[in-house]
N, C-alpha and C positions, 0 to 999 in steps of 0.2 A: 461365746465370745469369742475369738483366739488371740495365745499369748501372745507377745513378743517374738519367743522363739521359735512358733512356728509359724508366726506369721516371715520372719525371715528363711525358714525352711523352704514354706511356700517363695518365695523371692527365689532362692534360689534353684529350687528347680524349675523356675522358668528356663537358667540357661541349656537345660540339655534340650529342650526344642524349639526355643523362640529363634527365629533369625531378626537378620535386620531390617528387611522389610515391613517384619509385625512391631519393631517400633518407630517413633516420631522421629521423621524424621524435615531439616529445616529448610525450606526454596532456597536452592542458590542467587546469589546477590551479587554479580558481576559490573566490575571497575573496567575502565582502562588503567594499561602499565603508567602511560604517561603523564594522568591525570596527578594536578600538585597535593598534598597531605591534607590545607586545606577545605580543599574541593570532595576530597576523597572522606572528610570529617564530616564534612553539612551533607554527604550522601547520607552516613550510616546514623549519624540525627535525624532526617526527616522520616527513614526507615526502622528507624531505635536497634538500631544493631551494633556489634560490639566486634564486626566481622564483616569482609569484605573477601570473595575470590577476584586475583585480577589477572585479567587476560593483558597478554601480549607476547610481542615478539622479538627472537632474539637470535639471531643473527641467523635472518633468514625463515626460522623455525619456532613455533606458536606452540608457548607453552604456559601454563595454570600455574596460579600461586595463592598463597593467601595471605592478606593484610589482617592483623587482627592489634586492640586499642595497647597488645603490652609489643609491638611493633611499635605505635607510636610513641610508649613510652622514650624506645632506646631512639627513637627519630629524636625524637624534642633533644638530645644529648649532642648531638649530630653539629657544629660549628657553622653548618647554612639553615639561615631561617625555613621552615614549613611547607609554606610558598613555591621558595625555591626547587624544596625535591619532589620528583615523582616518583610515585609508589610502589614503582616497579624496581627503585635503590635500598627498600627497605624494606620488600617483600618476603617471603620464604619460594621456593619456588621448589622445593625438597615435601611434596603433599605427602601424604600418610593415608592412601585411599586404604578402600575394603569395598568386596561385592553386594548385592543387595541382597546374595542368597549364602552369604556367610552368616556363621551363625553368631552369637552375644558373645558367647565368650572369646570366641576371636576378637570383638570388639574391640572387650576388655581388654584382653593381654596385649593390644596393640598399641594402645594409650598410654598402660603402665610400663609396654618394655621405650615406646618413646619421647614420653612425658608429654604428650599434647593433650589438646582437652577439646580436638575436633578429628573429626575424620571426615574424610569424603568420599561420599559411596555415589559406586559406578555399577550401569550396567552395563555391559561391553564396552563401548571411549565413552561413551554419554553418561556426561553429571545428572544426579538424579535431585540430591542435596547434597545437608550435610549432616553426621550425626554426633549433637554432642554429648559433653560428656553430662551435664546434667539432666540431659532426658534420657540418656541412656541409663545415672543414677536411679530417675524416676521410674523407667520400667523393671528395673530389675534388684538387684541388691549394690550396695552401696560401698561392700566389704572390702574388695582392693583395692580402688579412688583413694576412698578414705584412709585406709591403711601404708599406701604412696604416699600419698601429701604430706600426711601423719611421720613417716618416716623422712622424709624432704624438707621440712620442719620443723623435727624437732633441732629446738637450743642444749638440751638435754640429755643425759643420760637415765633420764626419770620418762621425760616423755617417751625415749627408743623402749624402754620397757614396754611403754602401755600400751605400741605399735607392736611387737614384738609379741603378746600375747592376744592381742589381735588377730595374727595371721597365724598362732596354734588354732583360733577359735574359726577360722575362714577353713583351713585345712580339714578340720571336723565335719562341717557344712559339707562343702565342695564332695569330698568323702561319700559321706552316706547320701548326698542326692543324686548319684551316680553319675559322678562327673570322671571322665574314664582317669586312670592315675598319672600318664601321660601330658596329659594338660594339670594337672594341679601340680607336678613340679618344675614343669615351665612355668607359671605364674608365680611360685614359689620361692625359686631357685632365683626370678627377675627382683622380689622382694627381699631374699638375703641378702642377694649383692647390693641391692642399694642402704641394708644396714648395715652391711659391714663398713661404704663406704663413707655413709655418715660419719658410725663413731667414732672411725679413722679420724675423718676430717674435724671434730667436736675434741679428738686428743692430738693430735699432732699439730705441729708446728708448719707453716706453708715451704717452709726449706726442709723441712723436713720429706714431706708431700714430693715437693717436684726432685728430691733427689735419690727417691727408692719406689719400686714400687712392689704395692701390698700387693698378696697372693692370698685366694684359697684355694683348699688341694681336695684330695677323695672324693668322696660323695657330690659336696658342695662344691669340688670343681665339675665335675660333670655334670652337672646340672640332675642331678640324680636325687638327694638330698630332702626331705621332707618333714618330719620333727626333727625336732633336736638330738643331738646323739652327742659327738663329743664334738672338739675346733681341728680343725687340720690347715695353721695356716704359716704363710711367711713372710718374709723382708728381702726384697733383692736392691738394693748399694750401688750408687753409682759410685764405680770407683775413684780415691782420691775425697769421698765426701766422709769429713766427721763430724756427731756431735753430740757432744761429752753427756745429754741427757737418754741417753741412746734406752740402756738398761731400763732407766725407772720408765719408758714409756710404755717400751714391752711389757711390762709389767701390770703397767694402769692397762694394757690394751686389752690381755690377756683377760685379765678381770674383772671390763669392764662387758667382754663377751659371756664371761661368768653371769657376772651380775642378765645380763640379758636372754638365757636361757642356756648357752652352749656350753656342758661341763670341759674342763680342760681336759685333752689327749691323754692319755690313761701312758701313750708313746712319748711323751712329750714333745709331738710336730706341734710347734706354735713357738713365739716370736723370743719369748722367756729363752728359749734354746738356744742357744751363740749359732747351733749349727745351722741352722731352718732364719739365720740372722745373720748376715753377709755381703761384704762389695762380691761386684757379679766374678771379677777374676779366682778370687779366692772360688767363688762357688762353683767355678767350671774346673777348679782341680777333685771340691769335693764330687761335683760329679764322675772324672777321672778314676776318684778314689773306689765310690760305688761299682764303677764295672770292675776294674781291674785291680783294687787292693793300694796294699804296699809292699814293707820285706816281708808280711805275712802271708801275701797270698791276697785273695780276693775277699770284699767284706761278707761279711754271713749277712747283715741288714741289708745290703747294698741296694740288693735287687728291689726289695718292699721300698724301701727308700725314693729309691727311683723308680721304684709304681708311683709312687703318691704328689711326685714334683711333676710326674710326666700327666698329670688330672689338674695340674694349677689352671687360672684362670686369675687375672688382673684385675682386682677391682679397684682400685686407687691407684694412684702417682704416673709413673712414667712407664707403659707399657710396654715400652721397646727392649728395653733392660732383661725382660721377660722374652722375647722376643728371639734377645740373642742368645739367651739361656736354652734356648728350644733347638737354636740354629747351630749350635757345640754341640747339645746331642745329639742329632743327628749326624755328623758328622762323624763324629767319635764312633757309634754303633755300626756304622759302614762295613760289614760283611763282617763284626763279632760275633758270628751264628752260635761259638760258647755261649757267648754270654747269652744270650738271647734263647736257649735253649735251658741255663739256669733261672732266665728271668722266667721264662714259661711254666713251669718246673711248680710253681707253688696254688697252680688252678689244680693241679691236680693230688691235692696233699690230705683234703678234707675225703673220706671215702663215708660211701653212705653205706649205715651198718646193712650186713647180712638177711635181715628183715625185712626193711622199709618198707617192701608193698604191702605184705603184711601186715605191718601197725597200722598205714593208712587205713586199711580194708576196718581194720579193729573200732571203733567208735568207743571200745571205751579204753582204750589203751591210753596208761596215761608219760610212757616215757616218751620224751621231747625231740621231736627236731629240730636242727635247728635252721631253719630255712637261708640264712644267709650264710657258712658254711658247706651246706650240701646245694645251695642252687645259687642266688644269687650270684655271689664273690666266683663261684670259676666261670659263670658268661664274665662276669667286670672283666675279671684279670687278665682273662683267656683270649678276647676281643682286644683289649691292651697290649697282648704280646703281638699282636698279628698285626695290631695297628704300629706298633712301634717294629716291626720287620718290615713294612715296607712302606714305610713314610708316611702314614697316613699323620694330618692334625685333628681332625676335628675332639672335638674334647667328652661329646656324650657317647655310648655307648651303638644307642641308634644309630646316630648320627659316624661313627665309626665304621659301623655294621655295609651302611649304602656306600660308603664307598671301599670299604672292600668288595663288594658284589660290583661295580662299576671298574674298580681295577683287575675284575676276572680272579682275585686270591678268594675266594667263598663262592659256595655255591648259593643262588638266589632264596632255593626252598629254606636250605641250612639257617640262612642270615634270618630269616620272617619268622622261623622255630622261635629261631633265638631270642627275638624283640618280643615278643609274644610270650612269651617264658617269661621273662626277662620281665613284662608288666603283671603280670599274673601274680610270681611272686610279691612284688612290691605292694599288689592289691593285699594280698592277700596275710601281708608281715604287719602294714598300714592298719588292717583291719581290728588282729587284734594286737597290735601297742596302741589302740587308741583304747579298747577292752581295758589288756591293763592297764593303762593313766588308771582307767573310771572306779577301777577296784583299788586306786590307790598307790599303785605296782607301779615298778619301773620297767618301761616302756623296754622289751627286749626282741631277741630275733629268734627267738621260740616260741614253738606251739605244738598243745599236745593235742596227737587225732583223735583224741574226745571232745576237742572244740572245737573242729572243722563242721562244717557241716555240707551236711551231703552233695550241695553242687559247690562243695569247696576240695573236697577229698578226689575227685577223679579228675577234676584238672588236674590239682597237683602232683596226681601221682602222671599224668601223661608230662607236662613240666618238667619232674626229673628226671625220666624216662631221656626230654631232649638234652638236657646237661650232662645223662650219662655218654650220649652221643656223639657229645662235641668235646668233652673229655679223650675221648680216644681220637680223634678228629688233630688237638691238641699233640697225642702222642705221635703219632704221624708228619706233621707236618715238621713237627720239634724233633723230633725222635729219639723224644724220652725214655722210650726204654733200656737203651744205650747206657743211659745214666746212673 
């Protein structure tokens, strides 16, 4: 007899090999866009369906949509009676589709990302069927969907805590099942974004939400956070908006995130710090100060504060506030080569120990290597500096590199090596962080060579060699030797 844990592990393993064509697809059922809702409901009832695909013509072009019982609910709130409403008026034509040969993990992510319960499955231009959430859940694991629904339906922090714990369980299962690290981060990032947004919605009054933009930053903003480390968040306020309870709300929100497993930021980069909770106009002045300083000269912390903000993503509220802050940053950065050099130099601040290769080859060595300082940070920050220099807006390191290659600002082979090295470093770090937690310790960035497997040691050496070459490239690009 298998245990529940073994059953879940087996279900997760199916994500590695299973394709959409392996799952159960429901045959498509079509209705004409001109049918009234009562007639459509008769169709659904006759075939025991809860949805139908809608064929329609719009401005002389054929289009395909979907009508569900959720759309019927919304239609009943309209002033026109349902027998006078054509289904095209209430159907949704922004279908989320997927190819028959895509893997099931992609289907899981699409459903979570777009908050839909059904995907239309295509082979070329032909519709083969509809993959429903329930059918997908029955085929593999219900972890990500159950967590997403649990987050969206949470009415208290206690319910969010339960969802947050399930995210941690899912990470462990996915990683041990062999899912690639970039896929894990993609899914976890989406769930975390929804977790932050739901926590904010539970605590913040509607007028605060409407007149502000809640940001997450750092690795969470880049979509590269996996295990919960510390908080990096901020709040941009609409100019002229004032609310007397903002200080208390900030404390309550950061305390709530701590309860959800996100420890307070040692650098105080949180809503509770007035520096990270400002009206847009004041925040523009802060950005200027980070770059040029005041009478005493440039700010010592300015480049790193700017780096943290550059990775920001809006998770709730008015995202245009973040857009305006970014646009201002781009304007003041134009032509500021001296500041960009000061900004980029951080990527070169952590030097490898002189005997790092020997330490990696010696399995008995107990002196730890910091994978973040020696590996991921130089890649992430170096690419961030190049993105700032060349006006690249993408938020993840891999997408920034892709855009830099498109603009011929970095060679494609180097960019490919950096992405591979980053993902390898992230995967090794996650493996050892999970082991540290199992032993009752705190998940950190250090790994002892004696704890590395044979299959980890040589790739890690190669990854750190790539980082070394990249640092030399940054020195040339930003003329860091002259600083």
